[in-house]
C-alpha positions as CSV (number, residue, x, y, z in Angstrom):
1,M,-48.9,6.8,8.2
2,F,-48.0,3.1,8.0
3,W,-50.6,2.0,10.5
4,N,-53.2,4.3,9.0
5,A,-52.5,2.8,5.6
6,F,-52.6,-0.7,7.1
7,E,-56.0,0.0,8.7
8,K,-57.5,1.5,5.5
9,I,-56.1,-1.1,3.1
10,A,-56.6,-4.1,5.4
11,V,-60.1,-3.1,6.5
12,Q,-61.2,-2.3,3.0
13,G,-59.6,-5.5,1.6
14,I,-61.3,-7.6,4.2
15,S,-64.6,-5.8,3.7
16,F,-64.4,-6.3,0.0
17,V,-63.9,-10.1,0.3
18,L,-66.7,-10.4,2.8
19,S,-69.0,-8.3,0.7
20,I,-68.4,-10.7,-2.3
21,I,-69.5,-13.6,-0.1
22,L,-72.5,-11.7,1.3
23,A,-73.5,-10.6,-2.2
24,R,-73.8,-14.2,-3.2
25,L,-76.1,-15.0,-0.2
26,L,-78.2,-11.8,-0.2
27,T,-80.3,-10.1,-2.8
28,P,-80.1,-6.6,-4.3
29,H,-83.3,-5.8,-2.5
30,D,-81.5,-6.5,0.8
31,Y,-78.7,-4.1,0.0
32,G,-81.2,-1.6,-1.3
33,T,-83.2,-1.7,1.9
34,I,-80.2,-1.0,4.1
35,G,-79.0,1.7,1.7
36,M,-82.3,3.6,2.2
37,I,-81.3,4.4,5.8
38,I,-77.5,4.7,5.6
39,I,-77.9,8.5,5.0
40,F,-79.5,8.9,8.4
41,L,-76.6,7.1,10.1
42,A,-74.1,9.4,8.2
43,F,-75.8,12.6,9.4
44,S,-76.1,11.2,13.0
45,N,-72.4,10.4,13.2
46,V,-71.5,13.9,12.2
47,F,-73.8,15.3,15.0
48,V,-72.4,12.9,17.6
49,D,-68.8,13.8,16.9
50,S,-69.6,17.5,16.5
51,G,-66.0,18.3,15.7
52,F,-64.9,17.3,19.3
53,T,-62.4,14.7,18.2
54,R,-60.3,17.3,16.4
55,A,-60.9,19.9,19.1
56,L,-59.4,17.5,21.7
57,I,-56.4,16.7,19.4
58,Q,-55.8,20.4,18.5
59,R,-55.8,21.8,22.1
60,Q,-52.4,21.3,23.8
61,D,-53.8,22.4,27.2
62,R,-56.6,19.7,27.3
63,T,-57.7,18.5,30.7
64,E,-59.5,15.6,32.3
65,K,-62.7,17.7,32.4
66,D,-62.5,18.2,28.6
67,F,-62.5,14.4,28.0
68,S,-65.3,13.7,30.4
69,T,-67.4,16.6,29.0
70,V,-67.0,15.4,25.5
71,L,-67.9,11.8,26.4
72,I,-71.1,12.8,28.3
73,F,-72.1,15.1,25.4
74,N,-71.5,12.4,22.8
75,V,-73.7,9.9,24.7
76,L,-76.5,12.3,25.4
77,I,-76.7,13.6,21.8
78,S,-76.6,10.1,20.5
79,I,-79.5,9.0,22.7
80,L,-81.5,12.1,21.6
81,L,-80.9,11.3,17.9
82,Y,-81.9,7.7,18.4
83,V,-85.2,8.7,20.1
84,I,-85.9,11.1,17.2
85,L,-85.2,8.4,14.6
86,F,-87.1,5.8,16.6
87,I,-90.2,8.0,16.5
88,A,-89.7,9.0,12.9
89,S,-89.2,5.4,11.7
90,P,-92.8,4.9,10.5
91,A,-92.7,8.2,8.5
92,I,-89.4,7.2,6.9
93,A,-90.8,3.8,6.0
94,D,-93.9,5.5,4.5
95,F,-91.7,7.8,2.4
96,Y,-89.9,4.8,0.9
97,E,-93.1,2.7,0.8
98,T,-91.2,-0.1,2.6
99,P,-93.1,-1.2,5.8
100,E,-90.3,-3.5,6.9
101,L,-88.0,-0.5,7.5
102,V,-89.8,0.3,10.8
103,S,-88.4,-2.5,12.9
104,L,-85.2,-2.5,10.9
105,Q,-84.4,1.1,11.6
106,R,-85.1,0.8,15.3
107,V,-82.5,-1.9,15.7
108,F,-80.0,-0.5,13.2
109,F,-79.9,3.0,14.7
110,L,-78.6,1.6,18.0
111,V,-75.2,1.8,16.2
112,I,-75.4,5.6,16.8
113,I,-75.3,5.2,20.6
114,L,-72.5,2.6,20.4
115,N,-70.4,4.8,18.1
116,S,-70.7,7.7,20.6
117,L,-68.8,5.6,23.1
118,T,-65.7,5.5,20.9
119,V,-65.2,9.2,20.1
120,V,-63.1,10.1,23.1
121,Q,-61.2,6.9,23.3
122,S,-60.3,7.2,19.6
123,A,-59.2,10.8,20.2
124,K,-56.9,9.8,23.0
125,L,-55.2,7.2,20.9
126,Q,-54.7,9.7,18.1
127,I,-53.3,12.2,20.6
128,E,-50.8,9.6,21.7
129,V,-50.1,8.8,18.0
130,D,-51.1,5.2,18.7
131,F,-52.5,4.4,15.2
132,K,-51.4,0.8,15.6
133,S,-54.1,0.1,18.2
134,I,-56.7,1.9,16.1
135,A,-55.8,-0.2,13.0
136,L,-55.9,-3.5,14.9
137,I,-59.2,-2.7,16.6
138,N,-60.9,-1.8,13.3
139,A,-59.4,-4.8,11.5
140,V,-60.6,-7.2,14.3
141,A,-64.0,-5.6,14.4
142,T,-64.4,-5.9,10.6
143,I,-63.4,-9.6,10.6
144,I,-65.6,-10.7,13.5
145,S,-68.7,-8.7,12.4
146,G,-68.2,-9.8,8.8
147,C,-67.9,-13.5,9.6
148,I,-71.0,-13.4,11.9
149,A,-72.9,-11.5,9.0
150,V,-72.0,-14.3,6.6
151,W,-73.3,-16.9,9.0
152,A,-76.5,-14.9,9.5
153,A,-77.0,-14.6,5.8
154,Y,-76.3,-18.3,5.3
155,E,-79.0,-19.0,7.9
156,G,-81.5,-17.0,5.8
157,L,-81.8,-13.9,7.8
158,G,-81.7,-11.7,4.7
159,V,-81.2,-8.0,5.3
160,W,-81.0,-8.6,9.0
161,A,-77.5,-10.0,8.4
162,L,-76.4,-6.5,7.4
163,V,-77.9,-5.0,10.5
164,I,-76.2,-7.6,12.7
165,Q,-72.9,-6.9,11.0
166,A,-73.2,-3.2,11.8
167,L,-74.1,-3.8,15.4
168,I,-71.4,-6.4,16.1
169,K,-68.8,-4.2,14.5
170,A,-69.9,-1.3,16.7
171,I,-69.9,-3.5,19.9
172,V,-66.4,-4.9,19.2
173,S,-65.1,-1.4,18.4
174,V,-66.4,-0.1,21.8
175,V,-64.7,-2.9,23.7
176,G,-61.5,-2.6,21.8
177,F,-61.2,1.2,22.2
178,W,-62.0,1.2,25.9
179,I,-59.4,-1.5,26.5
180,A,-56.7,0.2,24.4
181,G,-57.6,3.7,25.6
182,K,-57.2,2.8,29.2
183,W,-59.3,5.7,30.3
184,I,-62.5,6.1,32.3
185,P,-64.2,9.5,33.1
186,K,-63.2,10.9,36.4
187,T,-65.3,14.1,36.4
188,G,-68.7,15.2,35.2
189,F,-69.9,17.6,32.5
190,D,-68.3,21.1,32.6
191,I,-70.0,23.9,30.8
192,V,-66.8,26.0,30.5
193,S,-65.0,23.1,28.9
194,F,-67.9,22.5,26.6
195,K,-68.0,26.1,25.3
196,R,-64.3,26.2,24.8
197,L,-64.2,23.0,22.7
198,F,-67.5,23.6,20.9
199,G,-66.2,27.0,19.8
200,F,-63.7,25.1,17.7
201,G,-65.7,22.0,16.9
202,S,-68.9,23.8,15.9
203,K,-67.3,25.0,12.7
204,L,-66.2,21.5,11.9
205,L,-69.7,20.3,12.6
206,A,-71.1,22.8,10.1
207,C,-68.5,21.7,7.5
208,G,-69.2,18.0,8.2
209,L,-72.9,18.5,7.6
210,L,-72.2,20.5,4.4
211,S,-69.8,17.8,3.2
212,T,-72.3,15.0,3.9
213,T,-75.1,16.9,2.2
214,I,-72.9,17.5,-0.9
215,T,-71.9,13.9,-1.1
216,N,-75.5,12.7,-1.1
217,V,-76.9,15.4,-3.3
218,Y,-74.8,14.3,-6.3
219,N,-76.1,10.8,-6.1
220,L,-79.6,12.0,-5.4
221,I,-79.7,14.3,-8.4
222,I,-77.9,11.9,-10.8
223,G,-80.5,9.2,-10.0
224,K,-83.4,11.7,-10.4
225,V,-82.2,13.6,-13.5
226,Y,-80.9,10.6,-15.4
227,N,-81.8,7.1,-14.2
228,S,-80.7,4.3,-11.8
229,A,-78.4,2.8,-14.5
230,S,-76.5,6.1,-14.8
231,L,-76.2,6.3,-11.1
232,G,-74.8,2.8,-11.1
233,Y,-72.2,3.6,-13.6
234,Y,-71.2,6.8,-11.7
235,T,-70.9,5.0,-8.3
236,R,-69.0,2.1,-9.8
237,A,-66.5,4.5,-11.4
238,Q,-66.2,6.6,-8.3
239,Q,-65.2,3.6,-6.1
240,F,-61.8,3.2,-7.8
241,P,-60.4,6.7,-7.1
242,E,-62.1,6.7,-3.7
243,L,-60.4,3.4,-2.8
244,T,-57.0,4.8,-3.7
245,A,-56.9,8.6,-3.3
246,G,-59.7,8.5,-0.7
247,T,-57.7,6.0,1.4
248,L,-54.5,8.1,1.1
249,N,-56.5,11.2,2.0
250,S,-57.9,9.5,5.1
251,V,-54.4,8.3,6.1
252,L,-52.9,11.7,5.7
253,L,-55.6,13.5,7.6
254,N,-55.6,11.1,10.6
255,S,-51.8,10.8,10.9
256,T,-50.7,14.4,10.1
257,F,-53.2,16.3,12.2
258,P,-51.7,15.4,15.6
259,L,-48.2,16.1,14.2
260,M,-49.1,19.6,12.8
261,A,-51.0,20.4,16.0
262,T,-47.9,19.9,18.1
263,L,-45.9,22.3,15.8
264,Q,-48.5,25.1,15.8
265,D,-46.3,27.4,17.8
266,K,-43.2,26.6,15.7
267,Q,-43.9,28.3,12.4
268,D,-40.7,27.5,10.5
269,E,-40.8,23.8,11.5
270,L,-44.5,23.6,10.8
271,I,-44.2,24.9,7.2
272,Q,-41.1,22.8,6.6
273,T,-43.1,19.7,7.7
274,F,-46.2,20.8,5.7
275,S,-44.2,21.3,2.5
276,R,-42.8,17.8,2.9
277,L,-46.2,16.3,3.4
278,I,-47.5,18.1,0.3
279,K,-44.6,16.7,-1.7
280,L,-45.1,13.2,-0.4
281,S,-48.8,13.3,-1.1
282,A,-48.2,14.5,-4.6
283,L,-45.6,11.8,-5.2
284,A,-48.2,9.2,-4.3
285,V,-51.5,10.5,-5.6
286,F,-50.4,12.1,-8.9
287,P,-49.2,8.9,-10.6
288,A,-51.9,6.8,-9.0
289,M,-54.8,9.0,-10.3
290,V,-53.3,9.8,-13.7
291,G,-52.5,6.1,-14.2
292,L,-56.0,5.2,-13.2
293,A,-57.3,7.6,-15.8
294,V,-55.1,6.4,-18.6
295,L,-56.0,2.7,-17.8
296,S,-59.7,3.4,-17.1
297,K,-61.0,1.3,-19.9
298,E,-58.8,-1.7,-19.2
299,I,-59.6,-1.5,-15.5
300,I,-63.4,-1.5,-16.1
301,L,-63.3,-4.3,-18.6
302,V,-61.0,-6.6,-16.6
303,L,-62.5,-6.1,-13.2
304,L,-66.2,-5.4,-13.8
305,G,-66.9,-6.7,-17.3
306,E,-68.2,-5.3,-20.6
307,K,-71.6,-4.4,-19.2
308,W,-69.9,-1.7,-17.1
309,L,-68.0,-0.2,-20.1
310,P,-69.9,3.2,-19.9
311,S,-68.2,3.7,-16.5
312,S,-64.7,3.9,-18.2
313,D,-65.3,7.5,-19.5
314,L,-66.6,8.6,-16.1
315,L,-63.7,6.9,-14.3
316,F,-61.2,8.8,-16.5
317,W,-62.5,12.2,-15.4
318,L,-63.3,11.2,-11.8
319,A,-59.7,9.9,-11.3
320,L,-58.4,13.3,-12.5
321,S,-60.8,15.1,-10.1
322,Y,-59.2,13.2,-7.2
323,V,-55.7,14.4,-8.0
324,F,-56.0,17.6,-5.9
325,I,-58.2,16.2,-3.0
326,P,-55.4,15.0,-0.7
327,L,-53.5,18.3,-1.3
328,S,-56.7,20.3,-0.5
329,S,-57.3,18.3,2.6
330,L,-53.7,18.9,3.9
331,N,-54.3,22.7,3.6
332,L,-57.5,22.5,5.5
333,N,-55.8,20.2,8.1
334,L,-53.2,22.8,8.7
335,L,-55.9,25.4,9.4
336,N,-57.5,23.1,11.9
337,A,-54.1,22.3,13.5
338,I,-53.4,25.9,14.2
339,G,-56.9,26.4,15.7
340,R,-58.4,28.3,12.7
341,S,-61.5,26.2,12.2
342,D,-63.3,29.5,11.6
343,L,-61.3,29.9,8.3
344,F,-61.9,26.2,7.6
345,M,-65.7,26.9,7.8
346,K,-65.6,30.0,5.7
347,I,-63.7,28.3,2.9
348,D,-66.0,25.3,2.9
349,F,-69.2,27.4,2.8
350,S,-67.7,29.6,0.1
351,K,-67.6,26.5,-2.2
352,V,-71.4,26.1,-2.1
353,P,-72.0,28.7,-4.9
354,I,-69.3,27.1,-7.0
355,I,-70.9,23.7,-6.7
356,A,-74.4,25.1,-7.4
357,I,-73.3,27.0,-10.5
358,M,-71.4,23.9,-11.8
359,M,-74.4,21.7,-11.3
360,V,-76.7,24.1,-13.1
361,I,-74.3,24.2,-16.0
362,T,-73.4,20.6,-16.3
363,F,-76.5,18.5,-15.4
364,P,-78.6,19.6,-18.4
365,I,-75.7,18.5,-20.7
366,S,-74.7,15.0,-19.8
367,L,-73.4,12.8,-17.0
368,K,-69.9,13.1,-18.6
369,A,-70.2,16.9,-18.3
370,V,-71.0,16.5,-14.6
371,V,-67.8,14.6,-13.9
372,I,-65.7,17.0,-16.0
373,G,-67.2,19.8,-13.9
374,K,-66.0,18.0,-10.8
375,V,-62.4,18.2,-12.2
376,L,-62.7,21.9,-12.6
377,T,-64.2,22.4,-9.1
378,A,-61.5,20.2,-7.5
379,F,-58.8,22.5,-8.9
380,V,-60.7,25.6,-7.7
381,Y,-61.1,24.1,-4.3
382,F,-57.3,23.5,-4.1
383,Y,-56.6,27.0,-5.1
384,M,-59.0,28.4,-2.5
385,N,-57.6,26.2,0.3
386,G,-54.0,27.1,-0.7
387,F,-54.8,30.8,-1.0
388,M,-55.6,31.0,2.7
389,I,-52.3,29.2,3.6
390,G,-50.6,31.6,1.3
391,K,-52.0,34.6,3.2
392,L,-50.9,33.1,6.6
393,Y,-47.6,31.6,5.7
394,K,-46.6,32.8,2.1
395,F,-46.9,29.2,0.9
396,G,-50.0,29.2,-1.4
397,A,-51.4,26.8,-4.0
398,F,-49.0,27.6,-6.8
399,K,-45.9,27.5,-4.5
400,Q,-47.1,24.1,-3.3
401,L,-47.4,22.8,-6.8
402,A,-43.9,24.3,-7.6
403,C,-42.3,22.2,-4.9
404,C,-43.8,19.1,-6.5
405,W,-42.4,19.8,-10.0
406,K,-40.3,16.6,-10.1
407,G,-43.4,14.5,-9.4
408,I,-45.4,16.4,-12.0
409,I,-42.8,15.8,-14.7
410,A,-42.4,12.1,-13.8
411,T,-46.2,11.7,-13.9
412,I,-46.5,13.3,-17.4
413,I,-43.7,11.0,-18.8
414,M,-45.3,8.0,-17.1
415,A,-48.7,8.8,-18.6
416,I,-47.3,9.1,-22.1
417,S,-45.4,5.8,-21.8
418,V,-48.4,3.9,-20.4
419,W,-50.6,5.3,-23.2
420,F,-48.1,4.0,-25.8
421,V,-47.4,0.7,-24.2
422,K,-51.1,-0.3,-23.6
423,S,-51.9,0.3,-27.3
424,I,-49.5,-2.4,-28.3
425,F,-51.5,-5.3,-26.7
426,E,-55.0,-6.3,-27.8
427,I,-55.8,-8.5,-24.7
428,Q,-57.2,-6.2,-22.0
429,I,-55.7,-8.0,-19.0
430,V,-52.2,-8.1,-20.6
431,S,-52.6,-4.4,-21.5
432,L,-53.5,-3.6,-17.9
433,L,-50.7,-5.6,-16.3
434,V,-48.0,-4.3,-18.6
435,G,-49.4,-0.7,-18.3
436,V,-49.2,-0.8,-14.5
437,I,-45.8,-2.4,-14.3
438,S,-44.2,-0.2,-17.0
439,G,-45.9,2.9,-15.6
440,A,-44.5,2.3,-12.1
441,A,-41.0,1.5,-13.5
442,V,-40.9,4.6,-15.7
443,Y,-42.2,6.9,-12.9
444,L,-39.6,5.7,-10.3
445,L,-36.8,5.8,-12.9
446,V,-37.6,9.5,-13.8
447,L,-37.7,10.4,-10.1
448,A,-34.4,8.7,-9.6
449,I,-32.9,10.6,-12.6
450,L,-34.3,13.9,-11.2
451,K,-32.8,12.9,-7.7
452,E,-36.1,13.4,-5.8
453,K,-35.0,13.6,-2.2
454,E,-38.3,12.6,-0.7
455,L,-38.2,9.3,-2.6
456,N,-34.7,8.5,-1.4
457,A,-35.7,9.4,2.2
458,F,-38.8,7.2,2.0
459,I,-36.7,4.2,0.6
460,R,-34.1,4.7,3.4
461,Q,-36.9,4.7,6.0
462,L,-38.3,1.4,4.7
463,S,-34.8,-0.1,4.5
464,V,-34.1,0.8,8.2
465,K,-37.4,-0.7,9.3
466,F,-36.8,-3.8,7.3
467,I,-33.2,-4.3,8.7
468,K,-34.5,-3.8,12.3
469,K,-37.2,-6.4,11.8
470,V,-34.7,-8.9,10.3
């Protein structure tokens, strides 16, 4: 978890600083141009992986043939996708009425082929629980590609600086993963191995495509039904919970999947570990998201400025919608870890009618209604995911929340105290700083009074690591 967190926080922090520099050298048109084709890269990456990364991690009887088969498939499907997009480039450029996209796409989409070369190596490192190497590779790739992109932008290359950044990052990642992975294919493609792995991965592929579609549909409809300004407010508001809860969610998924996969045949130990992960996740995400909601206005005014003030109401509700996302993901992660990707797929596709109904109800009302609808659907998702775990292990959604009762009480008391404290100060930055500090202090104090074991265990772990380093 530490190295996953380091990777996400360090990489996003570095990317943020570099993006500020690039934004001063490039124009909104440059970013808009590259944004037109990002969706095609997102879908291509889902197809290239096809769920094989998790399939390799989940199987405890994986063989050399499995790794070689996945690598060959990844490369072949990436080449096929590149050829399709290469041919379709003029049509995509015509759709956007941007002729310069043709040459841009044909270079940019080479990233698809490069990414295919890292799937197996990344899976091997995750199987070995070597998240330190993964974190360092991604951090180095981000720094090198970002610095070269800044130089390219300074030289006046415009949008090509962003293309160069993507290509350099992919190239450095390939080199890093192949050196760290210390593996080269020793056999060819095996159809039996492919069928066995794809039987598991195909469900994840379908879910990945569904998730990517849903993510892009919200932005597409908001921009269409309302206007570009509304979409801007929405995306700006979403970046804050995504940076916090989204990062935690990614860390949890990557670091806990190999762990739970190794315990799939030890039911008691598996559920004991899962319950601790649920509690740890709740202890981190509940106060973070509720605090983000309570301080939404101050955060927007201090960090973005008054022109972004309409984002504060959206941030309030979006932050609350992210409260259950890490918990939901842990439930789905458990299903994948025990090899039940079929249930994972059924649950994911059963959410489609809920999303459609909520969109039909909320979009005609207002953008605020849309994000409030996301809060309701997030809770429904958590209940649905937990319901399946309840049937398998008698540890459903409400039992999971019950084991987090100390964190819930501490979060409620924290929210009340922050709401009171921030109202005392008129200067927004002072209100924000005092709110964050007092909120953290109150939350930890309440947990200490309630004698939360997981908090004490976490502090002991940090203390031991610190003493060892000293």
